[in-house]
N, C-alpha and C positions, 0 to 999 in steps of 0.2 A: 329547654329546647335546640338555645344556642351550642350546647355539646354535642347535642344530636347532629346537628347538622354539620358542626367541624368534622364528627365522625363520619358522616356518610361522604362529606367530601373527601378526606382522606382515605377512605376505604375506596370509592373511584378512580383516584390519581394512583392510588393501588396497583388495581386492575389494569386502567389503561396502560401503564407502565408495564405489567408484566404480561397484558396482551401485546405488545408491542411487538410485532415479528422483524427479526433481521434475515435479510435477504442471502439465506442458506443455500448453495446448490454446489453439486459436484461439476468439474471441468474439466476438459482436456485440451493442454494447447503443447504448442514446441516453443518450446526453451528459447529465445533470441538476446540478443545483446546490443547494447549501444556502448557508441567508442567513448563518449560523454555523457555524464547524466549525476546530479547532484537533487536525488530524489529523499533523503533521509539526513541524518547524525549519524548514522551506524558508522561504528569508529570512532567517531572523534574525542579529542580528547576532553578532561573537565573544562578546560578552558575556551575551549574552543565550541562545547555545549555553552556554556555560559555565556560569550559573545553573539553566539547564533539565538539566543534567550532573549537579549536585552532586545538586539536588533528585531525578533519578531514582534516583543512587547511593542520599542517605540512604533514600529508601523502599524499595528494594531491598534494603538492610543490615539494615533494622529491619522486615523482614515479620514480620507475626504470624498466628498460626491464628486470630485472632478475626474476626469481620464488619471486612472494612473498607470504608473511606470510596470515595465513588467520584473522590477526588482522588488518592487512591491508587490504585485503579485504573488512572486515568490516566496515573497515572507507570509503572506496571507494563507497562502499554501501549507506554508509548514507550519503556521500555527492550527490549522485546522489537524494537520497532524500531530502534535504535541495535545490537542483534545483530545485526540482517539486514544492518547499512548501509543503512537507509532512513529515519533517521530526518531527514537534509536535504532529504531526496527533494521534488520535488513531485507535487501528488496530485489526481485530476479524480475527480468521482460518476458513475457508468453505474449504471444503471437497467438490470437485465436482464429482468425479469417486471414486471406490475404491483406485486408486493407486495415486491421485491428488488431492492436501492440497497446498492452495494458503491463503497468507498472502492477505486480504483486507482493506486498508487506508478507514476512516472514516471521514465524519464531526461530529463535537460533537455533532449536534444534531442527525444522527442518531446511534452514538454511547449510545447515552443516552437510546433509545430504546431497546438494545440488552445487556447492562453491567450489568445488574443483573442476566443473565442467569448465571449456576454453574455446573461444571461439574457432582458435585457428587451429585445434587439436582437430575438433568434429569436420570443420572443415578439410584437413588432410586427410582424413578417415572416412570421408564425403558420409559422414553420418549425419543425425539429427537426434537429438533429445524431445521425444514425450511425455511430459507429465501431466497424472491426474491427481487434482487437489478438491479436497473441501474448501471451496470459497466462498469468504462470508464479506459483503459489499457494507462497510460502515456508512458509507453516504450513498450519495450521487457517483462518484468519480473514483473513491478510494478503494482499493480492494486486499483483503485480509486473508493468510490459510497461518492454520496450525495443524494442520493434518495432508502430509504428501501421501496420496494413496498408492501411486506407481509411478517409476520411472523407468523409460523403456528408449535405450536408443537402438535405433532403428537406420537402415541404408535409407539415402536419400539427401540430396543436398539441402543445405536450411536455404530459405531465401531471405535471410540475414543479409544486410550491407553493410552492418557496422555503423548507422546512423543514431 
């Protein structure tokens, strides 16, 4: 009887995990830019990555119930990225509406499609870039895409202010 119970628990667990849906959706947004951002370890050397991983581990192991510093919050965020296998992924910023700018992590192939767009060039041309992509919500605040459906350069000034 015990083997049967274990078997049913395993089957139920597998069904629960396989039925758990990720939030997949198509999204269309404007490529925007931030002048200073450090949202991943993309492009880091092995030494820099090792140092960052040690710092993440230190912060996560010494988690306190007290008020935590902004630096500790940053390393906790990096810990989430590491757990989601996104720590070394490139990212872009997308403006979904007037008040909503979100970082979106990309596969290397998809990042190569957008990495050459520069804020200054778009500003000089009076253009903005609209990207349509498949978006996966990895948790409540982290988004990822491995499929850019389209990239369109259109007339119209970007609302980006470089912050």
